[in-house]
N, C-alpha and C positions, 0 to 999 in steps of 0.2 A: 887358730886351731879350734878355739871354742865355737866360733861361728860354723865351721864345717861339722863338728859334733852336733850342733843344734839342727843344722839342715839334714843331716842323716837321721837324726831321731824323728824329726817332723815327717821326713819321707816315709820312714817305717810305719809311723802312726797312721798316716794317711793310706797306705798300702794294706793295712790289716783287714779292712772290710772287703777289699777285692779278694784277698787270699781266702777269706772265709766263705766266700759264695760258692754254691754248689756247681758241679759241672753241668754241662748242657743237658744231661739226662738225669739229674738229681742224684745226690749222694746216695750211694749203695742201691739205687733203683735200677741201674743198668750196668751190666758188667760187660765189657768188650774185651774178648780174648784177643791176644796178640800172637800172630804167627802160629803155625803148627795146627794140627787137627785135634780139637778137644775131645778126647775119648770119653771123659767122664767128668761131670761137674761136681764140685765139692758137695759131699752130702747127698748125692742124687745118682741118677742112672746115666747111661750113655747118653750123648747128645747127637742126633743124626747130623751128619754133614750137609745133607740136603733133604728136601721133601719128597714125597712119593712120586714115582713116574706116573704118567697118565695111565689109566686102566686100559689094558689090551683088549680083553674080552669082558665087557661089563657083566656082572653078576647081579641077579635080582636081590634086593635087600629085604629078606623076610623079616617080619617083626620081632621074631624070637631068635635072632642071631646070637651066637656065642663066639667069643674071641679067645678064650683060654686054649690056644692051639697046642700047648704043652704043659705038662704038670708044673705047677707053680707060677704060670703066666696068668696076668690079669684077665678077667672077663670083659674088659674094656678094650677099645682099639689101642694098640701099642706098637712100639718099634723094637725090633730085635737089634742087638748090637752089631749085626752085619748090615744094617741100614734098611732091612725089609720092614715096610709099613703093614702090619696086620690089620685088616678091616677097612682098607681104602681101596676097594675093587669094584664099587658098584657102578662106575662110569658117569659120563655126562648127564645122562637121562634120569638119574635118581631123582624121584619126585620130592624126596625129603629135603633136598637142598636146592630146589628151584626158587629163584628170586626174581620177582617182576616188579621194579626194575632192579638189576644188580648195581652194586656200588651206590646205592641211594645216598649214603653219607660220605661219599668220597673214598679214596684210596689211602690205606696206611702207609706212611712213608718213613717210619722210625727205624726200619732196618730188620732184615730177615736172617734167618740162619744161625748157625752156632756161634757166631761172633757177636751176637746181640741176645744176651740173656736178661730178661725183664722180671722185676720182682713185682707180684701182685700187691696192690695197695688197699683193696677193699672191694666191697659189693658182693655179688653172687652171680649165679648163672645168667640171670636176666640183664644184668649191667655190672660190669667190673671194670676196673681201671688201673693204670700204671703210668707214671710220668705225664699226666695229663691226657692220655689217650684212653678212649672208652670203647668197649666191646660188649657183645652179648653172645652167648652160646647158642647154637642152633637148637630149636626146640627138640628135634629128634635125638640130640646128643646130650641132653640135660642129665639124664640118668647115668651118663658115663663119667660125670665130674662130681659125683656125691661125696667124694673124700678129698676134694681139693681144699686147700687152705687159702681162702680168697684174700687174706691180708699178709701173706708171707711166702707163698709158693714162688719158685722161679719158673718162667715159662720161656719157651722159644717159639717164634712165629715163622711159619713156612707158608708160600703161596700155594693155593690148591690148584693143581693143574686140571682138574675135572669139573669142579663146581664153581661156576662164575659168581663172583661176589663174596665168596667165603675165603677164609684163611684157616690154617690148622694151627692150633695152639697146643704145643707139646710141654706137658708138665715134667719138669726135670726130676722132681722128687719121686714121682710115681712111675715114669716111664710110659704114660698114656697120653692120648691127645684127643681133642674134640674140634669140631668145626666151629669158627667164630665169625661174627660179622663186626666190621669196624663202624662205630657209632659216630666217630668224630673226635675232635679235640677241643 
């Protein structure tokens, strides 16, 4: 009996370091929703089920665009609770998002959409990161993320159907989004 107790105790002691290891996405850095449609994230806005559709009829993007489409809505590109992406309508030929070559640093493979909520860990618009993945905000969009908290906001990434080489980073706290480029891991 004593030998059995010693064996169990040693096994538990040896197992403790494995139990203390963070999951594959880092403790509290990545929240994966299980089942159902996440309507709203704790402490934040609605999380879109999917990214925007491709632009049907591209609109020229004037330099002085305003996105506050309704009273109380942000002046930044944002998403309505019905899934409508406000401000993502300039189409494939928008020079502001042209990259040559696209995907210079590879493709992001960490997960897209509402089932992958990522916690920002630091940086700023020119270079930010989470869970070892690095990104930068499109120069044209830098003014749209002036109130992001680069060390604590939650974001959700979506693939951009119009602008090759870019992703859309949706800020859950603010309900706004910007174009981002993957810089690698």
